[in-house]
C-alpha positions as CSV (number, residue, x, y, z in Angstrom):
1,X,-15.7,-1.0,15.8
2,X,-16.4,0.4,12.3
3,X,-13.3,2.3,12.7
4,X,-10.9,-0.3,13.9
5,X,-12.8,-2.8,10.8
6,X,-12.0,-0.1,7.9
7,X,-8.4,1.1,9.7
8,X,-7.1,-2.8,9.6
9,X,-8.5,-3.1,6.0
10,X,-7.4,-0.3,4.4
11,X,-4.5,-0.7,5.9
12,X,-4.2,-4.7,4.5
13,X,-5.0,-3.0,0.8
14,X,-2.5,-0.7,0.3
15,X,-0.1,-3.2,2.6
16,X,-0.8,-5.6,-0.9
17,X,-0.2,-3.1,-3.4
18,X,3.1,-1.6,-1.5
19,X,3.8,-5.9,-1.8
20,X,3.2,-6.3,-5.3
21,X,5.2,-2.3,-5.9
22,X,8.5,-4.5,-4.5
23,X,7.5,-7.4,-6.5
24,X,7.3,-5.9,-10.2
25,X,10.7,-3.4,-9.2
26,X,12.7,-6.2,-7.8
27,X,11.1,-8.9,-11.1
28,X,10.8,-6.2,-13.0
29,X,7.3,-7.4,-14.6
30,X,6.0,-5.2,-17.7
31,X,2.4,-3.8,-16.6
32,X,0.8,-3.7,-20.8
33,X,-2.4,-2.3,-20.6
34,X,-3.8,-2.5,-24.0
35,X,-0.6,-0.8,-26.5
36,X,0.7,0.9,-23.3
37,X,3.3,0.2,-21.1
38,X,3.5,1.6,-17.5
39,X,6.7,3.2,-16.5
40,X,8.6,2.2,-13.3
41,X,8.7,5.2,-12.3
42,X,4.8,4.4,-11.4
43,X,5.9,2.2,-9.3
44,X,8.9,3.6,-7.7
45,X,6.6,6.6,-7.0
46,X,3.6,3.7,-5.5
47,X,5.9,1.5,-3.0
48,X,6.5,5.1,-0.8
49,X,3.4,5.9,-1.0
50,X,0.8,3.1,0.0
51,X,3.7,1.3,2.5
52,X,3.0,5.4,4.2
53,X,-0.5,4.5,4.3
54,X,-0.7,1.5,6.0
55,X,1.6,2.5,8.1
56,X,-0.5,5.2,8.7
57,X,-3.6,2.7,9.1
58,X,-1.3,0.8,11.3
59,X,-0.6,4.0,13.4
60,X,-4.3,5.0,14.3
61,X,-4.7,2.0,15.2
62,X,-2.3,1.4,18.3
63,X,-3.3,5.2,19.0
64,X,-7.4,4.0,19.4
65,X,-5.5,1.1,21.7
66,X,-3.6,3.5,23.8
67,X,-5.4,4.3,27.2
68,X,-6.4,8.1,27.5
């Protein structure tokens, strides 16, 4: 049960991160930390990485449901 809950939670978190990266790229949201502006290239890398981790969590959940 703990593994299933972990996969659901981590998949959801990575999905939210991927959505935020996508919205940032579409809406051109700037991220400024102090005097430093975070470049959009971070979102171009972060979007596929977080989406892949989300898909991996979903795949592991689906794999656990299949009969062996």
